[in-house]
C-alpha positions in Angstrom: 1.2 -2.7 -17.3 4.7 -1.4 -17.8 6.8 1.8 -18.0 6.5 1.9 -21.8 2.7 2.6 -21.6 1.3 6.1 -21.7 0.6 7.0 -17.9 -3.1 7.4 -18.6 -3.3 3.9 -19.9 -1.5 2.5 -17.0 -3.8 4.3 -14.6 -6.7 2.8 -16.5 -5.3 -0.7 -16.0 -4.8 0.0 -12.3 -8.3 1.2 -11.7 -9.9 -1.8 -13.7 -7.7 -4.2 -11.8 -8.7 -2.9 -8.4 -12.4 -2.9 -9.3 -12.2 -6.4 -10.6 -13.0 -5.6 -14.2 -9.6 -7.0 -15.3 -8.7 -10.4 -13.8 -5.2 -10.9 -15.1 -2.5 -8.2 -15.6 0.8 -9.0 -17.4 3.3 -6.6 -15.8 6.9 -5.6 -15.1 8.0 -4.7 -11.6 6.4 -1.3 -12.0 3.2 -2.9 -10.8 4.7 -3.8 -7.5 6.4 -0.4 -6.7 4.4 2.2 -5.0 1.0 1.1 -6.1 -1.6 -0.5 -3.8 -2.6 -3.3 -6.2 -2.8 -6.6 -4.3 -3.7 -9.8 -6.2 -4.7 -13.3 -5.2 -1.8 -14.8 -7.1 1.5 -13.5 -8.3 3.4 -15.4 -11.0 7.1 -14.6 -11.5 8.2 -15.5 -15.0 12.0 -15.4 -14.2 14.2 -14.5 -11.3 16.5 -12.1 -13.2 15.9 -8.7 -14.8 17.5 -6.4 -17.2 19.0 -3.4 -15.4 19.9 -1.3 -18.5 23.3 -2.9 -19.0 22.9 -6.6 -18.4 20.8 -9.2 -16.6 21.0 -9.5 -12.8 19.5 -11.9 -10.2 16.7 -10.5 -8.0 17.7 -9.5 -4.5 15.7 -10.8 -1.5 14.1 -7.4 -1.1 13.0 -7.2 -4.8 11.6 -10.8 -4.6 9.7 -9.9 -1.4 8.3 -6.7 -3.0 7.0 -8.7 -6.0 5.5 -11.6 -4.0 4.1 -9.2 -1.3 1.4 -8.4 -3.7 -0.1 -11.9 -3.3 -3.2 -11.9 -1.1 -5.9 -9.2 -0.8 -6.5 -7.8 2.7 -10.0 -8.5 3.8 -10.7 -10.7 0.8 -8.2 -13.6 0.7 -7.2 -15.8 3.6 -3.8 -16.4 1.9 -2.0 -15.4 -1.3 0.0 -17.6 -3.6 3.4 -16.7 -5.3 4.5 -19.0 -8.3 7.9 -19.0 -9.8 8.2 -20.6 -13.2 10.7 -23.4 -13.6 13.9 -22.4 -15.4 17.1 -24.5 -16.2 19.2 -21.5 -15.2 17.9 -21.3 -11.6 17.8 -24.1 -9.1 15.2 -24.8 -6.5 17.8 -24.0 -3.8 18.2 -20.5 -5.1 14.4 -19.9 -5.1 14.1 -21.3 -1.6 16.9 -19.0 -0.4 15.1 -16.0 -1.8 11.8 -16.9 -0.3 13.2 -17.7 3.1 15.6 -14.7 3.3 14.6 -12.0 5.8 17.8 -10.0 5.3 17.4 -6.8 3.3 20.7 -4.9 3.5 20.7 -1.2 3.1 23.2 0.1 0.5 24.1 3.7 0.4 23.8 5.4 -3.0 25.6 8.4 -1.7 28.5 9.3 -4.1 30.4 12.6 -4.7 29.1 14.0 -7.9 30.2 17.2 -9.6 27.1 19.1 -8.7 27.4 17.9 -5.0 31.0 18.9 -4.8 30.3 22.3 -6.2 27.5 22.8 -3.6 29.9 21.5 -0.7 32.6 23.9 -1.8 30.1 26.9 -1.9 28.3 26.0 1.4 31.1 24.7 3.7 34.6 25.4 4.7 36.9 22.5 3.6 37.3 20.8 7.0 33.6 20.6 7.8 33.0 19.2 4.3 35.5 16.5 4.8 33.9 15.6 8.1 30.5 15.3 6.3 32.0 12.7 4.0 34.0 10.9 6.6 30.9 10.4 8.8 28.6 9.2 6.0 26.9 5.8 5.9 28.5 5.3 2.4 32.0 5.7 3.9 31.2 3.1 6.6 30.0 0.6 4.0 33.2 1.3 1.8 35.5 0.5 4.8 33.6 -2.7 5.5 33.7 -3.8 1.9 37.4 -3.4 1.8 37.8 -5.8 4.7 35.6 -8.4 3.0 37.5 -8.0 -0.3 40.9 -8.3 1.4 39.8 -11.6 3.0 38.6 -12.9 -0.4 42.0 -12.1 -1.8 43.7 -14.0 1.0 41.6 -17.1 0.3 42.4 -16.8 -3.4 46.2 -16.7 -2.6 45.8 -20.0 -0.7 43.9 -21.6 -3.6 46.6 -20.4 -6.1 49.2 -21.9 -3.9 47.4 -25.2 -4.0 47.2 -25.1 -7.8 50.9 -24.4 -8.0 51.8 -27.2 -5.7 49.7 -29.6 -7.8 51.7 -28.6 -10.9 55.0 -28.9 -9.1 54.1 -32.4 -7.9 53.8 -33.6 -11.4 57.2 -35.1 -12.2 56.4 -35.4 -16.0 55.7 -31.7 -16.2 58.9 -30.6 -17.8 57.3 -28.2 -20.3 55.4 -24.9 -20.1 51.7 -25.6 -19.8 50.9 -21.9 -19.5 52.8 -21.3 -22.8 50.7 -24.0 -24.5 47.4 -22.4 -23.1 48.5 -19.0 -24.3 49.0 -20.4 -27.9 45.6 -22.2 -27.8 44.0 -18.9 -26.6 45.7 -17.0 -29.5 44.3 -19.5 -32.0 40.8 -18.9 -30.7 41.3 -15.1 -30.8 42.7 -15.4 -34.3 39.6 -17.3 -35.4 37.3 -14.7 -33.9 39.4 -11.9 -35.6 39.0 -13.6 -38.9 35.2 -13.8 -38.6 35.2 -10.1 -37.8 37.6 -9.2 -40.6 35.6 -10.4 -43.6 34.8 -6.8 -44.8 38.6 -6.0 -44.9 39.3 -9.3 -46.7 36.5 -8.3 -49.3 38.3 -5.1 -49.9 41.6 -6.9 -50.3 40.0 -9.3 -52.8 38.6 -6.4 -54.7 42.1 -5.1 -55.2 43.0 -8.2 -57.2 43.1 -8.3 -61.0 42.9 -11.1 -63.6 46.4 -12.4 -64.0 47.4 -12.1 -60.4 49.0 -15.3 -59.0 48.3 -16.1 -55.4 50.1 -18.4 -53.1 47.7 -20.2 -50.9 49.3 -21.5 -47.7 47.8 -24.5 -46.0 49.0 -26.9 -43.3 50.3 -29.2 -46.0 52.3 -26.6 -47.8 51.6 -23.8 -50.4 50.0 -23.9 -53.8 49.6 -21.4 -56.6 46.4 -20.0 -57.9 45.9 -17.9 -61.0 43.2 -15.2 -60.8 40.9 -15.2 -63.9 38.0 -13.0 -62.7 37.0 -10.8 -59.8 33.3 -10.1 -59.3 31.0 -8.5 -56.6 28.0 -10.4 -55.5 24.9 -9.3 -53.6 25.8 -7.3 -50.4 29.3 -6.4 -51.7 30.7 -9.8 -51.2 33.7 -10.4 -53.5 34.4 -13.6 -55.3 37.7 -14.4 -57.1 37.6 -17.3 -59.6 40.7 -18.9 -61.1 42.7 -22.1 -61.7 45.5 -24.0 -60.2 48.5 -25.5 -62.1 46.5 -28.7 -62.7 43.8 -26.8 -64.6 41.2 -27.3 -61.8 39.0 -24.2 -61.3 38.3 -22.8 -57.8 36.8 -19.7 -56.2 37.8 -17.7 -53.2 35.5 -15.5 -50.9 36.2 -13.8 -47.6 34.1 -16.4 -45.8 36.2 -19.2 -47.2 39.7 -17.8 -46.8 41.7 -20.0 -44.4 45.4 -20.1 -44.1 47.6 -17.5 -45.8 46.8 -16.1 -49.2 49.1 -13.5 -50.9 49.8 -12.3 -54.4 53.3 -13.3 -55.5 53.4 -12.5 -59.3 51.4 -11.4 -62.2 50.9 -13.1 -65.7 49.7 -11.5 -68.9 46.5 -13.6 -69.8 46.0 -14.9 -73.3 43.7 -12.9 -75.6 40.9 -13.0 -76.5 39.9 -13.1 -72.7 37.4 -16.0 -72.2 37.6 -17.1 -68.5 34.5 -19.3 -68.8 35.9 -21.4 -71.6 37.5 -24.7 -70.4 40.2 -24.6 -73.1 41.1 -21.1 -72.1 41.3 -22.1 -68.4 43.6 -25.1 -69.4 45.8 -22.7 -71.4 46.1 -20.4 -68.4 46.9 -23.3 -66.2 49.8 -24.2 -68.5 51.1 -20.6 -68.1 50.9 -21.0 -64.4 52.7 -24.3 -64.4 55.6 -22.9 -66.4 56.0 -19.8 -64.2 59.6 -19.4 -63.1 59.8 -19.6 -59.3 62.4 -16.8 -59.3 59.6 -14.4 -60.5 57.6 -15.0 -57.3 57.7 -11.9 -55.2 55.5 -11.9 -52.1 56.6 -8.5 -51.0 54.0 -6.4 -52.7 51.2 -6.3 -55.2 52.0 -5.2 -58.7 51.7 -1.4 -59.3 48.6 -0.7 -61.4 48.7 3.1 -61.5 45.3 4.6 -60.5 43.6 1.2 -60.0 42.9 0.8 -56.3 43.5 3.6 -53.8 46.7 3.7 -51.7 44.8 2.8 -48.5 43.1 0.0 -50.3 46.5 -1.4 -51.6 48.2 -1.0 -48.2 45.3 -2.7 -46.4 45.5 -5.6 -48.9 49.2 -5.9 -48.4 48.7 -6.2 -44.7 46.0 -8.9 -45.1 48.0 -10.9 -47.6 51.1 -10.9 -45.3 52.3 -13.8 -43.2 49.4 -15.7 -41.7 49.7 -15.6 -37.9 47.0 -18.4 -37.7 49.1 -20.9 -39.5 52.1 -19.8 -37.3 50.1 -20.4 -34.2 48.9 -23.8 -35.5 52.5 -24.8 -36.2 53.6 -23.6 -32.7 50.8 -25.6 -31.2 51.9 -28.8 -33.0 55.5 -28.3 -32.2 54.9 -27.7 -28.4 55.9 -30.8 -26.3 52.6 -30.8 -24.5 50.5 -31.2 -27.8 50.8 -35.0 -27.8 51.0 -35.6 -24.0 48.4 -38.1 -22.9 47.5 -35.9 -19.9 47.3 -32.7 -21.9 43.7 -31.9 -21.3 44.0 -32.5 -17.5 47.0 -30.3 -17.3 45.2 -27.6 -19.3 42.3 -27.6 -16.9 44.6 -27.2 -14.0 46.2 -24.2 -15.8 42.8 -22.7 -16.7 41.7 -22.9 -13.1 44.9 -21.3 -12.0 44.6 -18.4 -14.6 41.0 -17.8 -13.6 41.9 -17.6 -9.9 44.8 -15.2 -10.8 42.5 -12.9 -12.8 40.0 -12.8 -10.0 42.7 -12.0 -7.5 44.0 -9.2 -9.8 40.5 -7.8 -10.2 39.9 -7.8 -6.5 43.2 -6.1 -5.8 42.2 -3.3 -8.3 38.8 -3.0 -6.6 40.4 -2.6 -3.2 42.8 0.0 -4.6 39.8 1.8 -6.1 37.7 1.7 -2.8 40.6 2.0 -0.5 40.5 5.6 0.5 36.8 5.7 -0.1 34.7 8.8 -0.5 37.3 11.3 0.6 39.7 10.2 -2.1 37.0 10.1 -4.7 36.0 13.6 -3.7 39.5 14.8 -4.1 39.5 13.4 -7.6 36.2 15.1 -8.4 37.7 18.4 -7.1 40.7 17.9 -9.4 38.4 17.5 -12.5 36.5 20.7 -11.5 39.9 22.5 -11.2 41.1 21.3 -14.6 37.8 22.2 -16.3 37.7 25.6 -14.9 34.9 25.1 -12.4 36.9 25.8 -9.3 40.0 27.5 -8.1 41.2 25.9 -4.9 38.3 25.9 -2.4 36.3 28.4 -4.4 34.0 28.2 -7.3 34.5 30.1 -10.6 31.4 31.5 -12.5 31.2 28.1 -14.3 31.2 26.4 -11.0 28.4 28.5 -9.6 26.5 27.5 -12.7 27.3 23.8 -12.2 25.8 23.8 -8.6 22.4 24.7 -10.2 22.5 21.9 -12.8 20.8 18.7 -11.4 21.5 16.0 -13.9 23.7 12.9 -14.1 25.6 14.6 -17.0 25.9 17.8 -15.0 29.6 18.6 -15.8 29.3 17.7 -19.4 26.3 20.0 -19.8 28.1 22.8 -18.0 31.2 22.4 -20.3 28.9 22.5 -23.4 27.2 25.6 -22.1 30.6 27.2 -21.6 31.8 26.3 -25.1 28.6 27.6 -26.8 27.6 24.3 -28.2 23.9 25.0 -27.4 24.0 28.6 -28.7 22.4 29.9 -31.9 20.0 27.1 -32.5 16.2 27.1 -33.2 13.9 26.0 -30.4 13.3 22.6 -31.9 17.0 22.1 -32.7 17.9 23.0 -29.1 15.4 20.5 -27.9 16.9 17.8 -30.1 20.5 18.5 -29.0 19.6 18.7 -25.3 17.9 15.3 -25.6 21.3 13.8 -26.3 22.1 14.4 -22.6 18.8 13.0 -21.2 18.1 10.0 -23.5 19.6 6.6 -22.6 19.2 3.5 -24.7 18.0 0.9 -22.2 17.2 -2.1 -24.4 19.5 -5.2 -24.6 19.3 -4.8 -28.4 21.9 -2.6 -30.1 21.0 1.0 -30.3 19.7 2.2 -33.7 21.8 4.5 -35.7 21.3 8.1 -34.5 19.2 10.3 -36.7 19.8 14.1 -36.5 17.3 16.2 -38.5 19.9 18.8 -39.9 23.6 19.2 -40.9 24.0 21.8 -38.1 22.7 19.4 -35.5 25.1 16.7 -36.7 28.0 19.3 -36.3 26.9 20.3 -32.9 26.5 16.7 -31.8 30.0 16.0 -33.0 31.2 18.9 -30.8 29.3 17.5 -27.9 30.9 14.0 -28.4 34.4 15.6 -28.5 33.8 17.5 -25.3 32.6 14.2 -23.6 35.8 12.4 -24.9 38.0 15.0 -23.3 36.1 14.6 -20.1 36.2 10.8 -20.2 40.0 10.8 -20.7 40.3 13.0 -17.6 38.0 10.8 -15.6 39.7 7.6 -16.7 43.1 9.1 -15.7 41.8 9.8 -12.2 40.0 6.4 -11.9 36.5 8.1 -11.6 33.3 6.6 -12.9 32.9 7.7 -16.5 30.3 10.2 -17.5 27.6 8.8 -19.7 28.2 9.2 -23.4 25.7 11.5 -25.3 23.2 9.6 -27.3 21.2 11.0 -30.2 18.6 8.2 -30.4 15.8 10.5 -29.3 16.8 13.7 -31.1 14.6 13.3 -34.2 11.6 12.5 -31.9 12.3 15.5 -29.7 12.7 17.8 -32.8 9.4 16.6 -34.3 7.4 17.0 -31.1 8.8 20.4 -30.4 8.1 21.4 -34.1 4.4 20.6 -33.6 4.1 17.1 -35.3 1.5 14.6 -34.1 2.3 11.6 -31.9 1.1 9.1 -34.5 3.7 10.4 -36.9 6.5 10.1 -34.3 6.0 6.8 -32.6 7.4 3.6 -34.2 8.1 0.0 -33.3 11.2 1.1 -31.3 9.5 3.9 -29.4 6.6 3.1 -27.0 4.2 5.9 -25.9 5.1 5.6 -22.3 8.9 5.8 -23.1 8.2 8.8 -25.2 6.4 10.6 -22.5 9.1 9.8 -20.0 11.8 11.0 -22.2 10.0 14.3 -23.1 9.3 15.0 -19.4 13.0 14.5 -18.5 13.9 16.8 -21.5 11.5 19.5 -20.3 12.9 19.4 -16.9 16.5 19.9 -18.3 15.5 22.7 -20.6 13.9 24.6 -17.8 17.2 24.3 -15.9 18.8 25.7 -19.1 16.4 28.6 -18.9 17.8 29.5 -15.5 21.5 28.7 -16.0 22.4 29.2 -19.6 25.1 32.1 -19.8 23.7 33.2 -23.1 20.4 35.0 -22.6 19.2 34.1 -26.0 19.9 30.4 -25.4 18.0 30.7 -22.1 14.9 32.1 -23.7 15.1 29.5 -26.4 15.3 26.8 -23.8 12.2 28.1 -22.1 10.3 28.3 -25.3 11.4 24.8 -26.3 10.2 23.4 -22.9 6.8 25.1 -23.5 6.5 23.6 -26.9 7.1 20.1 -25.7 4.6 20.4 -22.9 1.4 19.6 -24.9 -0.9 16.7 -25.8 -0.3 13.4 -24.1 2.8 14.9 -22.3 0.7 17.6 -20.7 -2.1 15.1 -19.8 0.4 12.9 -18.1 1.1 15.5 -15.4 3.1 18.7 -15.1 6.8 18.6 -14.6 7.5 20.4 -11.4 
């Protein structure tokens, strides 16, 4: 029993469980919300859940809601709740959840663009501000600021203690923070190197037989003559060559460490036989006799049309001075590197840095919350003004349309309607494009690549993303929560269902029946709103037809969208 099931199937499970025909149900929390389905025993597999963005610990209220299903009235004298053991959760945490009787109310009231438009239309400015000031959300915001300020004060005391501990160490005559910074940079360079293999592959592909490479290591630099460049499975490049001693070696992106840069080019002997041992020894002799004055690390040799300009410039950037070796050298030269108490001093510095980061984060949070809903409402009004939805304390025609759009992406949708992004599409194409505003990828797995059925839809989706980016920059500048980015993950399914295809042909391993029904019903709701608010009459008619084309089969059987 879960939200991914088709509603009719869920209802069948519920009826069978109530009648005793099904003895065990494996379920998500949907079974505990709003459904009268008590059981003798409830087993909770883990005390955390995925909220669409990350995993969070259950609140006392959520725990009580789940375990409250244990014990059937009139049948059982008592019910049992079992929590499976986990190394990530202590018994004390479970006991605290079970014993807690505090279920704090948290206001979800936030000034949205639609709400701001309705306030402007229905109230004068002073009464509207009074509504916000007297809200429960504003009360909670003010209380939260006090608690955050107290935490900042405690952090300042802890930071002072760390600094006193550092100052009391008479041997500390060097920069611990500087050494930690170098160590962090080495870790980051290692991560960057792992993520840069594709670029290194492209740089290796720019090499040619006869190129002389200088390989930098911690023990110095050595020369390497390229004899062949080949592409392996998956586009992985392999460079084979010899060193001055005649020993053969190979280089791949995964094995590049230290610096590696072309410094010269040698005309290889003919006939070209890189696999022949005698030929390799002959090439090694040429490398050994190479005049050091000919070494030029500044750039790769010019080969006319071989290798694009961007490829050559990218290669030159990769072959340049190696910051990883520089950082290693700086670490070894630092006076703390060989100090007997280095690790202890670094732990102190790490603790100090962590406290300082937390302090900075809390100060920013206080600044964000400080003036509460009234300031946020002012920022929302400024966005409406800049996007042409209001003029002072009055709505423009676009603003009057916005107050009738009830959706989390209300302003983005209004902007796209104004710009005509939804105009001139076939019914199924319109359904697919509108789904980019309703669909949200909720899995912890990465979202699959978007699949848009036509070139025109890909163009329109690009325009939709451009509009969102402009809105995002505006919101970011005013420190407002960012509007959700459009996602095309359901576009192909919406297009197919609107065009009349069967459910069996649409569902796949990544799309469950219940998720499909939920997404289509959300899409129908928004399309019906389009039918009422779209400024283009043709688009409004197309939206109504698209909504009707979607309301069929399993979607229709799962209940009408009111």
